Structure formats: structure tokens, C-alpha cells
C-alpha positions as CSV (number, residue, x, y, z in Angstrom):
1,M,-81.5,298.4,77.8
2,F,-79.2,295.5,78.7
3,G,-75.5,295.9,78.1
4,L,-73.9,293.6,75.5
5,T,-72.6,291.2,78.0
6,K,-76.0,290.7,79.7
7,L,-77.8,290.4,76.3
8,A,-75.3,287.7,75.3
9,S,-75.8,285.9,78.6
10,R,-79.6,285.9,78.4
11,A,-79.4,284.7,74.8
12,L,-77.2,281.8,75.8
13,A,-79.6,280.9,78.6
14,M,-82.5,280.9,76.2
15,L,-80.7,278.8,73.7
16,A,-79.7,276.4,76.4
17,V,-83.2,275.6,77.5
18,S,-85.1,276.2,74.3
19,G,-85.0,272.5,73.6
20,L,-87.7,272.2,76.2
21,M,-90.1,274.1,74.0
22,A,-88.8,273.3,70.6
23,N,-89.7,269.6,71.0
24,A,-91.3,269.0,74.4
25,G,-92.0,265.4,73.6
26,A,-88.5,264.6,72.4
27,A,-86.2,262.2,74.3
28,E,-83.2,264.5,74.0
29,P,-82.8,268.2,73.6
30,T,-80.9,269.4,70.6
31,V,-79.1,272.4,72.1
32,P,-76.3,272.7,74.6
33,Y,-76.9,272.5,78.3
34,V,-76.0,275.6,80.4
35,P,-75.7,274.8,84.1
36,T,-76.7,277.1,87.0
37,P,-73.5,278.2,88.7
38,Q,-73.1,276.6,92.1
39,E,-73.0,280.0,93.8
40,V,-76.5,280.7,92.3
41,V,-77.7,277.2,93.3
42,E,-76.9,277.9,97.0
43,R,-78.5,281.4,96.8
44,M,-81.7,279.9,95.4
45,L,-81.9,277.3,98.1
46,E,-81.2,279.9,100.8
47,M,-83.9,282.2,99.5
48,A,-86.4,279.3,99.7
49,K,-85.2,278.5,103.2
50,V,-84.8,274.8,102.2
51,S,-84.6,272.4,105.2
52,E,-84.8,268.7,105.9
53,Q,-88.6,269.0,106.1
54,D,-88.7,269.9,102.4
55,Y,-89.5,268.0,99.2
56,L,-87.9,269.8,96.3
57,I,-88.6,269.3,92.6
58,D,-86.2,270.8,90.0
59,L,-87.7,271.3,86.6
60,G,-85.0,271.0,83.9
61,S,-82.5,269.5,86.4
62,G,-79.5,269.2,84.1
63,D,-76.7,267.5,86.0
64,G,-78.7,267.4,89.2
65,R,-76.7,269.9,91.1
66,I,-79.7,271.7,92.7
67,V,-81.3,268.5,93.9
68,V,-78.0,267.1,95.1
69,T,-77.0,270.3,96.9
70,A,-80.4,270.5,98.6
71,A,-80.0,266.9,99.8
72,K,-76.4,267.2,100.9
73,K,-76.3,270.6,102.5
74,F,-79.9,270.9,103.7
75,K,-80.9,267.2,104.1
76,A,-84.0,267.8,101.8
77,R,-85.6,265.1,99.7
78,G,-86.8,265.4,96.1
79,F,-86.2,264.7,92.4
80,G,-85.3,266.3,89.2
81,V,-86.7,266.0,85.7
82,D,-84.9,266.5,82.4
83,L,-85.4,265.4,78.8
84,N,-81.8,264.4,78.2
85,P,-80.9,260.9,79.2
86,V,-77.2,261.8,79.4
87,R,-78.0,264.5,82.0
88,I,-80.1,262.0,83.9
89,K,-77.2,259.5,84.1
90,E,-74.9,262.3,85.1
91,S,-77.3,263.3,87.9
92,V,-77.6,259.8,89.2
93,D,-73.8,259.5,89.3
94,N,-73.5,262.9,91.0
95,A,-76.0,261.9,93.6
96,A,-74.1,258.7,94.3
97,A,-70.8,260.5,94.6
98,A,-72.4,263.0,97.1
99,G,-73.8,260.1,99.1
100,V,-77.5,261.3,98.8
101,S,-78.9,258.6,96.5
102,D,-81.3,257.6,99.2
103,R,-82.9,261.0,99.3
104,V,-83.1,262.0,95.6
105,A,-84.2,260.6,92.2
106,F,-84.0,261.8,88.6
107,H,-86.5,261.1,85.8
108,Q,-86.4,261.5,82.0
109,R,-89.7,263.2,81.7
110,N,-91.6,266.1,80.2
111,L,-91.8,268.8,82.9
112,F,-95.3,269.8,81.8
113,E,-96.5,266.2,82.6
114,T,-94.8,266.0,86.0
115,D,-96.9,265.9,89.1
116,L,-95.8,268.7,91.3
117,N,-98.3,268.3,94.2
118,D,-95.8,266.7,96.6
119,A,-93.4,269.6,96.3
120,T,-92.8,272.1,99.1
121,V,-90.1,273.8,96.9
122,I,-89.8,274.0,93.1
123,T,-86.7,275.3,91.4
124,M,-86.2,276.0,87.7
125,Y,-84.0,277.6,85.1
126,L,-86.3,277.9,82.1
127,L,-87.4,280.3,79.4
128,P,-89.8,283.1,80.1
129,R,-92.4,281.5,77.8
130,V,-92.0,278.2,79.7
131,N,-92.5,280.0,83.0
132,L,-95.7,281.6,81.8
133,E,-97.0,278.3,80.5
134,L,-96.3,276.7,83.9
135,R,-97.7,279.6,85.9
136,P,-101.4,278.4,86.1
137,K,-100.2,275.0,87.3
138,L,-97.9,276.6,89.9
139,L,-100.7,278.8,91.2
140,D,-102.9,275.7,91.7
141,L,-100.3,274.2,94.1
142,K,-100.8,274.1,97.8
143,P,-100.6,277.6,99.3
144,G,-97.2,278.1,100.8
145,T,-95.3,276.2,98.2
146,R,-92.1,278.0,97.4
147,I,-90.8,278.6,93.9
148,V,-87.4,279.8,92.9
149,S,-86.4,280.7,89.3
150,H,-82.9,281.5,87.9
151,D,-82.8,284.5,85.6
152,F,-86.5,284.5,84.4
153,D,-89.6,285.9,86.1
154,M,-93.3,285.1,85.9
155,G,-94.6,288.1,83.9
156,D,-97.0,290.2,86.0
157,W,-96.9,287.7,88.9
158,S,-94.4,289.8,90.8
159,A,-91.8,288.0,92.9
160,D,-92.0,288.1,96.7
161,E,-88.3,288.6,96.7
162,S,-85.6,289.0,94.0
163,V,-81.8,289.5,93.9
164,T,-79.3,290.1,91.2
165,M,-75.7,288.8,91.7
166,N,-72.6,288.9,89.7
167,V,-71.2,285.4,89.1
168,K,-67.7,284.7,87.8
169,E,-68.6,281.1,86.8
170,K,-71.6,282.0,84.7
171,Y,-71.3,280.5,81.2
172,G,-67.8,279.2,81.8
173,V,-65.2,281.9,82.3
174,S,-67.1,284.9,80.8
175,G,-69.0,285.7,84.0
176,G,-72.2,287.8,84.2
177,D,-75.2,288.7,86.2
178,S,-77.7,286.2,87.6
179,S,-81.2,287.2,88.8
180,V,-83.0,285.0,91.3
181,Y,-86.7,285.3,91.8
182,F,-88.7,283.8,94.7
183,W,-92.5,283.4,95.1
184,I,-94.8,281.8,97.7
185,V,-97.9,280.3,96.2
186,P,-100.9,282.4,97.6
187,A,-104.1,280.9,98.9
188,K,-107.3,281.7,96.9
189,A,-108.7,284.4,99.2
190,A,-111.0,286.5,96.9
191,G,-114.7,286.6,97.6
192,S,-117.2,287.5,100.3
193,W,-116.5,286.5,103.9
194,Q,-118.7,286.7,107.0
195,W,-118.2,286.3,110.7
196,Q,-119.5,287.6,114.0
197,L,-117.8,289.0,117.1
198,T,-119.2,290.3,120.4
199,V,-117.9,293.9,121.0
200,G,-118.8,295.8,124.1
201,G,-121.4,293.1,125.0
202,K,-123.2,293.4,121.6
203,P,-122.9,291.0,118.7
204,Q,-121.6,292.5,115.5
205,T,-121.8,291.0,112.0
206,Y,-118.9,291.5,109.7
207,E,-119.1,291.3,105.9
208,L,-115.7,291.3,104.1
209,V,-115.2,291.5,100.3
210,L,-111.7,290.7,99.2
211,D,-110.2,291.3,95.7
212,Q,-107.0,289.4,94.8
213,K,-104.4,289.5,92.1
214,Y,-101.8,286.8,92.9
215,Q,-100.6,287.6,96.4
216,A,-101.9,291.2,96.4
217,I,-105.2,291.7,98.2
218,S,-107.5,294.6,98.9
219,G,-111.1,295.1,99.9
220,T,-113.7,296.5,102.2
221,V,-115.5,295.4,105.3
222,R,-119.0,296.4,106.5
223,V,-119.7,296.4,110.2
224,G,-122.1,298.4,112.4
225,G,-123.8,299.8,109.3
226,R,-120.6,301.3,107.9
227,S,-118.2,300.2,105.2
228,V,-114.4,300.9,105.3
229,R,-111.4,300.0,103.3
230,L,-108.9,297.5,104.6
231,Q,-105.5,298.7,105.7
232,D,-102.2,296.8,105.6
233,A,-103.9,293.8,103.8
234,K,-101.3,291.1,103.2
235,L,-101.4,287.5,101.9
236,R,-98.3,285.3,102.2
237,G,-99.1,281.7,101.3
238,D,-102.1,280.8,103.4
239,Q,-101.4,283.5,106.0
240,I,-103.7,286.6,105.8
241,S,-103.8,289.8,107.8
242,F,-105.5,293.2,107.6
243,S,-106.8,296.0,109.8
244,F,-109.3,298.8,109.8
245,T,-110.9,301.4,112.1
246,T,-114.6,302.0,112.4
247,E,-117.1,303.3,114.9
248,I,-118.8,300.6,117.0
249,N,-121.2,301.3,119.8
250,G,-120.5,305.1,119.4
251,A,-116.7,304.9,119.7
252,P,-113.8,304.4,117.3
253,L,-112.4,300.9,117.3
254,T,-109.2,299.7,115.5
255,Q,-109.4,296.1,114.6
256,G,-106.5,293.9,113.4
257,F,-107.2,290.4,112.0
258,S,-104.8,287.7,111.2
259,G,-105.3,284.0,110.4
260,R,-104.9,281.1,108.0
261,V,-106.9,280.6,104.9
262,A,-108.1,277.0,104.6
263,G,-110.6,276.5,101.7
264,N,-113.7,278.5,102.6
265,A,-112.7,279.3,106.1
266,I,-110.3,281.6,107.8
267,E,-109.3,281.0,111.5
268,G,-107.1,283.2,113.6
269,T,-107.0,286.0,116.1
270,A,-108.3,289.6,116.2
271,N,-106.9,292.5,118.2
272,L,-109.5,295.1,119.2
273,A,-108.3,298.5,120.5
274,G,-110.4,301.5,121.4
275,P,-111.3,303.8,124.3
276,R,-113.9,301.4,125.5
277,T,-112.5,298.1,124.3
278,Q,-109.2,296.3,124.6
279,A,-109.3,292.7,123.7
280,R,-107.7,289.8,121.8
281,V,-110.2,287.2,120.6
282,E,-110.4,284.2,118.3
283,W,-112.3,284.6,115.1
284,T,-113.5,282.4,112.2
285,A,-114.8,283.6,108.9
286,T,-116.6,281.6,106.3
287,R,-117.0,282.1,102.5
288,G,-120.0,281.0,100.5
289,A,-119.7,278.6,97.6
290,K,-120.7,281.3,95.0
291,S,-118.2,283.7,96.4
292,S,-115.5,281.0,96.4
293,A,-116.2,280.3,92.7
294,A,-116.0,284.0,91.9
295,G,-112.7,284.3,93.7
296,A,-111.3,281.4,91.7
297,V,-112.3,283.2,88.5
298,R,-110.7,286.4,89.6
299,L,-107.4,284.6,90.3
300,A,-107.6,282.7,87.0
301,T,-108.1,286.0,85.2
302,A,-105.1,287.5,86.9
303,R,-102.9,284.8,85.4
């Protein structure tokens, strides 16, 4: 159970952003605006490893401090959206004062109707309910897109990283804890994959079946007439890796695969290690159309 101070802090945060849900089509929210403390802003941007190559979109941008800080400190580009025209004007003025008007913009817009496809980083300070409603849209973004949320998570989509920090400036002078959650949008990797490798002079056919829930993957691979479970299976954005040990040509062989998921293909390298084989080779796996559709359904169900 939260202590009284934390309960009060969370309640204030919910009230501050509830205008987004209370009347999503309204021109102006009817509740007070609670800004993200600057200390938290900088931690969010650091967790996302924002750089000058990034395009950042802030959902519910308030006075624009996240977008402005990203542009001024990290040379990023981007924009913020907010329903309140007063906040939009304040953001434009803050960007001008910081000398970053050429790299940022602000729009009075419903965040649910905002095109997010150009973003490499998305930041937000919203209600849990809003986060959950946005989640399907976020999961459909380009794999590797980074998402950072202040105080509120994404339900059963566990964060890749999280931190809790005590912030003196939170809610004015009262202070309190801030949680920061960070995710990387995972590729859709579920399904059946096939490839071939020549091992010990003999061609081997591999059949991999992957299960996926958000960034968590598991599965089995069949090769040489045997099926084994994957070990150390990981998916981070579009980067995938896994390993397994099986007997091929009468000898145990440990095989480690890593690569990049791009649609219905994975390309990368494989390390083969055994008493008769030591090799590092390139590999390419392909996924059938039916398998790809099934994988999309699995991920949609996980939402």
C-alpha cells in the first residue's frame, strides 16, 4: 500500500491529466496542469538515450519542457501535442527563449489522432487508462522506437527499465517519488521460421517456432530429427538472439544465433561450437505468410 504522501501525489497526477480523457475532443482541459519536474525530464531523456539523430514526440506536452530540453541539451528534433491553447503558446515562447524554435513545434491536437510514425522517441505523462488505450498504437510503431512514461506503466507490458527517484520539486514544494518507465517497441517475431546451414559438410534444415508476449520470446527448434528448447532467447527492438545445444552428425553442437528481424526475414550470424565444428557463419531465416499472420494475432492477444 502506498503511503499517504504517495497516494496524494498520484491522485494529483491523475487529476492533472484527466482532462485528456474527460473530454478528449475539447479545445481546453478543465483541470489544472501539473508539470513534470525538470530533474525527471532529464532522467527520462537520458534513459531513452536521446541524441541529435532522434525525432521526439511528447504526448500531453504541457509547457513544452521535455521537447525543449531534448532540443537544447541533446540537439534532437520533434514536437509536442496538448489540448490547452494556453500551454501551446507557452511552449512556443519557451522554445523561442531557449533558441530551439527551428527544431521543435507544438500542436493543439488530440493525442489519439496524432501520427506517431516519424517518432524514434515518445515521451508521456498520462493516466494509466490513457496508457493502456495508447498501447496497441505504440506496439504497432517501428521496432526499436523508444517510449518513456512518467509515473504510469503499461499494465502487463513490463518495462525494459524502470527507476524511482525522490524529487523535491514534484507538485511544487511538497516533493514526492517519481517513477520513470522505459520500453523499446519489439519486432513481431512470433511464428514458424526456417533456414538451412551446412554443418560438417552436410546440409541441415532448421525449423524454429517462436512464441511472443511483447518483448518476451520463447520457443523450440527442430534440427537433425530432434527438437530442443531455446536458451537465452532475447528480443530488444528488432534485435533477436537465442542459443541451443543438439546433436548433429553424431556429436553435440552448441549453436548461438543473433540477427535482425525485418518483416518475414531474420538476417545475422551464427556461432557453432562443438568437438568437430568451430565456425561463425551468416544465416537468413524466413517466415511464411500464415505464420506471420498467426504471430500478429499472438501479439495482439498479448495486448
